[in-house]
C-alpha positions as CSV (number, residue, x, y, z in Angstrom):
1,X,94.3,72.1,132.3
2,X,96.9,69.5,131.5
3,X,99.7,70.2,129.0
4,X,98.7,68.5,125.8
5,X,102.0,68.8,124.0
6,X,103.4,65.5,122.7
7,X,107.1,64.8,122.4
8,X,108.5,63.5,119.1
9,X,109.5,60.3,120.9
10,X,106.0,59.6,122.2
11,X,104.5,60.7,118.9
12,X,106.6,58.1,117.0
13,X,105.0,55.4,119.1
14,X,101.7,55.9,117.2
15,X,103.2,54.2,114.2
16,X,103.5,51.0,116.2
17,X,99.7,50.7,115.7
18,X,100.3,50.4,112.0
19,X,102.1,47.1,112.7
20,X,98.8,45.8,114.0
21,X,97.1,46.9,110.9
22,X,99.7,45.3,108.7
23,X,99.5,42.1,110.7
24,X,95.7,41.9,110.2
25,X,96.1,42.6,106.5
26,X,98.7,39.9,106.1
27,X,96.6,37.4,108.2
28,X,93.6,38.1,105.9
29,X,95.8,38.1,102.8
30,X,94.8,41.6,101.8
31,X,97.3,42.8,99.3
32,X,97.3,46.4,100.3
33,X,100.2,46.6,102.8
34,X,102.2,48.8,100.4
35,X,99.3,51.2,100.1
36,X,98.9,51.5,103.9
37,X,102.6,52.3,104.3
38,X,102.7,54.8,101.4
39,X,99.4,56.5,102.5
40,X,100.7,56.8,106.1
41,X,104.0,58.3,105.0
42,X,102.4,60.6,102.5
43,X,99.9,61.8,105.0
44,X,102.6,62.5,107.6
45,X,104.8,64.4,105.1
46,X,101.9,66.5,103.7
47,X,100.7,67.4,107.2
48,X,104.2,68.4,108.3
49,X,104.7,70.6,105.3
50,X,101.3,72.1,105.8
51,X,102.1,72.7,109.5
52,X,105.2,74.7,108.7
53,X,103.3,76.7,106.0
54,X,100.4,77.4,108.3
55,X,102.7,78.4,111.1
56,X,104.5,80.8,108.7
57,X,101.2,82.3,107.5
58,X,100.0,82.7,111.1
59,X,103.2,84.6,111.9
60,X,103.1,86.8,108.9
61,X,99.3,87.4,109.1
62,X,99.1,88.8,105.6
63,X,95.7,88.4,103.8
64,X,97.4,87.7,100.5
65,X,99.0,84.5,101.9
66,X,95.7,83.4,103.3
67,X,94.0,83.9,100.0
68,X,96.7,82.1,98.1
69,X,96.6,79.1,100.6
70,X,92.8,79.0,100.3
71,X,92.9,79.1,96.6
72,X,95.4,76.3,96.6
73,X,93.1,74.2,98.8
74,X,90.1,74.7,96.5
75,X,92.2,74.1,93.4
76,X,93.5,70.8,94.8
77,X,90.0,69.8,95.8
78,X,88.7,70.4,92.3
79,X,91.7,68.6,90.8
80,X,91.1,65.5,93.0
81,X,87.4,65.4,92.0
82,X,88.2,65.8,88.2
83,X,91.0,63.3,88.3
84,X,88.4,60.7,89.4
85,X,86.1,61.7,86.6
86,X,88.3,62.1,83.5
87,X,85.6,60.7,81.2
88,X,83.2,63.6,81.8
89,X,82.9,66.2,79.1
90,X,84.5,69.6,79.6
91,X,81.3,71.5,80.3
92,X,80.4,69.0,83.1
93,X,83.8,69.5,84.6
94,X,83.4,73.2,84.4
95,X,80.2,73.0,86.3
96,X,81.9,70.9,89.0
97,X,84.7,73.4,89.4
98,X,82.3,76.4,89.6
99,X,80.0,74.6,92.1
100,X,82.9,73.6,94.4
101,X,84.5,77.0,94.3
102,X,81.2,78.9,94.9
103,X,80.1,76.7,97.8
104,X,83.5,76.8,99.3
105,X,84.0,80.6,99.3
106,X,80.4,81.3,100.2
107,X,80.1,78.9,103.2
108,X,83.6,79.8,104.5
109,X,83.0,83.5,104.2
110,X,79.6,83.2,105.9
111,X,80.8,81.0,108.7
112,X,83.8,83.2,109.6
113,X,82.4,86.6,108.9
114,X,78.8,86.2,110.1
115,X,78.7,83.2,112.5
116,X,82.0,83.7,114.3
117,X,82.3,87.4,113.6
118,X,86.0,87.4,112.7
119,X,88.0,88.9,109.8
120,X,87.3,86.6,106.8
121,X,91.1,86.8,106.0
122,X,92.1,85.6,109.5
123,X,94.2,82.5,108.7
124,X,93.6,81.1,112.2
125,X,90.0,80.6,111.2
126,X,90.1,80.4,107.4
127,X,92.5,77.6,107.0
128,X,91.2,75.0,109.5
129,X,87.6,75.7,108.6
130,X,88.3,75.5,104.9
131,X,90.1,72.3,105.4
132,X,87.1,70.6,107.1
133,X,84.6,72.0,104.6
134,X,86.6,71.2,101.5
135,X,87.7,67.8,102.7
136,X,84.1,66.7,103.3
137,X,82.9,68.4,100.0
138,X,85.6,66.5,98.0
139,X,84.5,63.2,99.4
140,X,80.8,63.8,98.9
141,X,81.1,65.1,95.3
142,X,83.3,62.2,94.3
143,X,80.8,59.8,95.8
144,X,77.9,61.5,94.1
145,X,79.5,61.5,90.7
146,X,80.5,57.9,91.1
147,X,76.9,56.9,91.9
148,X,75.6,59.0,89.0
149,X,77.9,57.5,86.4
150,X,77.4,53.9,87.6
151,X,73.6,54.5,87.3
152,X,74.0,55.7,83.8
153,X,76.2,52.7,82.8
154,X,74.0,50.2,84.5
155,X,70.8,51.6,83.0
156,X,72.0,52.3,79.5
157,X,69.7,49.8,77.8
158,X,66.7,51.3,79.7
159,X,67.8,54.8,78.8
160,X,68.0,53.9,75.1
161,X,64.6,52.3,75.2
162,X,63.1,55.4,76.8
163,X,64.7,57.7,74.3
164,X,63.3,55.5,71.5
165,X,59.9,55.8,73.2
166,X,60.1,59.6,72.9
167,X,61.0,60.4,76.5
168,X,63.3,63.4,76.8
169,X,66.8,63.0,78.1
170,X,66.1,65.6,80.8
171,X,63.3,63.5,82.3
172,X,65.3,60.4,82.0
173,X,68.4,61.7,83.8
174,X,66.8,63.8,86.5
175,X,66.0,60.7,88.7
176,X,69.6,59.6,88.5
177,X,70.6,63.1,89.7
178,X,68.3,62.9,92.7
179,X,69.6,59.4,93.6
180,X,73.2,60.5,93.3
181,X,72.6,63.6,95.5
182,X,71.0,61.4,98.1
183,X,74.0,58.9,98.0
184,X,76.5,61.8,98.3
185,X,74.9,63.5,101.3
186,X,73.6,60.5,103.3
187,X,77.0,59.8,105.1
188,X,77.0,63.4,106.4
189,X,73.4,63.2,107.5
190,X,74.1,59.9,109.3
191,X,77.1,61.4,111.0
192,X,74.9,64.3,112.2
193,X,72.4,61.8,113.6
194,X,74.9,59.9,115.6
195,X,77.0,62.8,116.7
196,X,77.2,63.4,120.5
197,X,75.8,60.0,121.3
198,X,77.7,57.5,119.2
199,X,80.9,59.6,118.9
200,X,82.5,62.9,119.6
201,X,83.6,64.6,116.4
202,X,87.1,65.7,115.6
203,X,86.8,69.5,116.0
204,X,85.1,69.3,119.3
205,X,87.6,66.7,120.6
206,X,90.5,68.8,119.5
207,X,89.2,71.9,121.1
208,X,88.5,70.1,124.4
209,X,92.0,68.6,124.4
210,X,93.4,72.1,123.8
211,X,91.6,73.4,126.9
212,X,88.5,75.0,125.4
213,X,85.3,74.9,127.6
214,X,83.2,72.0,126.4
215,X,80.1,74.2,125.8
216,X,82.1,76.5,123.5
217,X,83.5,73.5,121.7
218,X,79.9,72.1,121.2
219,X,78.7,75.4,119.7
220,X,81.6,75.4,117.3
221,X,81.0,71.8,116.4
222,X,77.3,72.3,115.7
223,X,78.1,75.3,113.5
224,X,80.8,73.6,111.5
225,X,78.6,70.5,110.9
226,X,75.8,72.7,109.5
227,X,78.4,74.5,107.4
228,X,79.8,71.2,106.1
229,X,76.3,70.0,105.4
230,X,75.5,73.2,103.5
231,X,78.8,73.1,101.5
232,X,78.2,69.5,100.5
233,X,74.6,70.1,99.4
234,X,75.5,73.2,97.4
235,X,78.5,71.5,95.7
236,X,76.8,68.2,95.0
237,X,73.6,69.9,93.8
238,X,75.5,72.3,91.5
239,X,77.8,69.7,90.1
240,X,75.0,67.1,89.4
241,X,72.1,69.4,88.5
242,X,74.0,71.7,86.2
243,X,76.4,69.0,85.1
244,X,73.8,66.5,83.9
245,X,72.3,69.2,81.6
246,X,75.6,69.0,79.6
247,X,74.8,65.4,78.7
248,X,72.1,66.2,76.1
249,X,71.8,68.5,73.1
250,X,69.5,71.4,72.3
251,X,66.8,68.9,71.2
252,X,67.0,67.2,74.6
253,X,67.5,63.8,73.0
254,X,71.2,62.9,72.5
255,X,72.9,61.9,75.7
256,X,76.6,62.6,75.8
257,X,78.5,60.7,78.4
258,X,82.0,61.6,77.6
259,X,84.3,63.9,75.7
260,X,84.0,62.1,72.4
261,X,81.3,64.5,71.1
262,X,82.6,67.5,69.3
263,X,82.3,70.6,71.3
């Protein structure tokens, strides 16, 4: 196998491609050049710091450090989701946090302990697997909640009319939950449909580049995609299904969309 190490000099040449992106944005008068630069630099800095931390955790091989790092990843995932949904009430936010945490720990533990058959505290498996699962979960949950809120806002007059007609809030909101769940999970399902034909996914590509036998890389990729799909469905379902039930009172009539209602 060829040596896949990249020198810092050659690595720095990848940033030349950003000049092409900036040129196109300027040509099309897209005023986001600052965002592209900041995002690229922030991404690089975060990954470099994460790289040093992970290298240290691998070297020490202490379960406590693995748990702390995993906890930090889940906490950041929840923080990012909640920061995009500040208007939701506290109970809804709690349901989101519980759903993301449960799905994350459950799928990661099952994937590593049962499917791969490794120590569930092995940082070599926990950290990269958790990163893929939580990253996709964060995106899906944010997308699902965005769809749910936009549906509520866009259909507010219809919702009020149905309430006046005597329809319970539960029956009114449940279709919005189903629609949001479909919106959140559709990108993942579409990726699974095109995987292997339209594109080779990141995990499989990385393993092949590192010298792993393609068949082994394929098995890992299939397993991680099913794991990602499961984590996304569990998180989105929990956040939306249990969250929407905080939007009405015990009489199933008053819809509470934000935190203005007294807890």
